[in-house]
N, C-alpha and C positions, 0 to 999 in steps of 0.2 A: 125507209127513212129516210126522209130530204136532208141536203147539204146542211148541219151549222157555219151560219157566219158569223162574223164580229166584225163592226164598224164603231173602232175606237184607238185612241192613243193607248199605245202599252209604254209600261218604263220595265226593264230585267235590269238586276244589279245582281254583281258577283261579290264574294267576300271573300281573300285570301290569308290566311293570317290573322286575323281582327281586322282587318281596311279594307274597304271599297274597291274593287278593282276594274281596271278597264276592260270592256269586248275589244276584240280585235274583227275585222271584217268578215274574216273567216272565223269567228267563232259563232258568228250572227248567220249564218250560214245554216239553212233549214236540214241540210244534209251535216251538220257540225256533232260529232258524238255524242257530248253532254245534253244535247237537247233531243234524240232519239233514247237516252236513258233516262232522262227528266218525266218522258213518257211514258215508258214503262212505270218507273217507281212511283209516279202517281198514281197513276190506274192499280197497280196494284195493291200500292197503301188505303187507295178508296176498297178494295174490294176487301182488304181484311176491317176497315173501320168498318164496313156494310156489314162482315162475316155473314158475305156473300160469294158465291163465285165469282172468280176474272167476269162472266160474260152479262153479272148486272151491273155493272158502270159504264153498259151502253155503249160499249165498243161491240160490233158484229164482226162477225168472222169475216164481213169483207175488209171492214180494215184493220183487223190483224194482219190481213194478209200482206197487207201493205208495208209490214215493217220485216224487211230482209237488207238483203246488201248483197252487194258483190265485193269480194277481197281479192289478194294477189292472186292466188290459186283456183279458187271457186264463187262461184253464189249461191247463197241461200235464198226462201221462203219460210212463211208458218203458216199454219193455222194455227187454233185452237188446238188443236190434236198431235202435228205432229211439225217437224222441219222438213224440210226435204234442202239437201245440197249439192249441187251441180257443179262436177270437176269436169274440166274438156279433156277429152282424150290425146293422146299424141298426133296419133294417125285415126279416121273413118275406121281401117283396116283392125285398130284394137279390140278385141275378144273382151267376154269375159273371164275368159282361163290367165288372161293375161293381166288380170286386176286382182289382189288382193286388199281384203277390207275387211279390217278387227272392229267389232262394234262393243264396247263394254257400258257399263251401267254411266260413265264420266268421259270416258274417252272414244276418239275414231282415229283408226292409225290405218291409212291406203297409201298402197306400193302399187305403181301403175308399171309394167314392163315397158322400157324406152322414155318411161314419165319420171317427174319428180316425186320423192316420199312425201307426204303428208300429214301430220300429226295435229289432231283437234285434242287437244286437252289442258286442263278440265273444261270439260262441255259447260253451258250456262248452268244447266241444272241436269239432275237427273234424268237418265234415261230408261225403257224398257229394252233391254239389248233384244231380248228373246222374240219381240215381236215389231224389230224393228227390222230393213230390209235393204236390198239396194240389186241395182241391173244397170245395165250397159244400154243405151237409146240416144240415137242419133248423136253419134260421137261424142258421148257424156258419158260419163258414171254419173250415174241416179242413188243418191242413199238417203231414204225416208226414214226418220227416227221419231219414235213413238215416243211423248213427253207422258214423263210419269204423273206429272201434276199437270191435267187437260186443263184448257184456259190459262195457262203462266205465259204470259210476254215474253220473250227472249228478245234482247237490246242487241247480242252480237252471238254467236254458239260457242265460242269459248275467251 
C-alpha cells in the first residue's frame, strides 16, 4: 500500500463548555494524547459504522504497530492481536525469578526485586490472561498481552 498524502489547508477546532477554545502549540504536536485518542476513536467508529472488523478501515498491521509509546516506567507497542510491554530491569543481572507478574483480564501488576512496583489498571480493554506471557530478555521484562478483541486499537495501556 502506498503512503497517503494530503496537500491542503486544514482547520482544527475545539469546543469547551459550548465555547470555542484555542489550541496551544503543545496541543498541536503530533504526539499530543488527544490526537492519538482521536485516531483510535475514528478508526473504531468507522469499523462499527461499516459493521466490519477493524482491519477493514484501511489501516494495516504496520500502521497499527506505530501506535504505542513510552511512559515513565515502560514502553509499549501493539499489533492487531496483542500488546507488548517492555519494562527496563534494575540491572542486567536481574533474572526471571526476581520478577513477579500478575496478569488478569483488566490489570497487570509487576514487582521486580531491587526495582519499583508497577500497576497497570484498568487496562484500556480486556485481555486474555491465560494466553498472555512474560519473559526476561536483554535487560527488560517483556510482557505480551493477548487482546480479547483482535483488531481493537489501544490508545494507551491503561
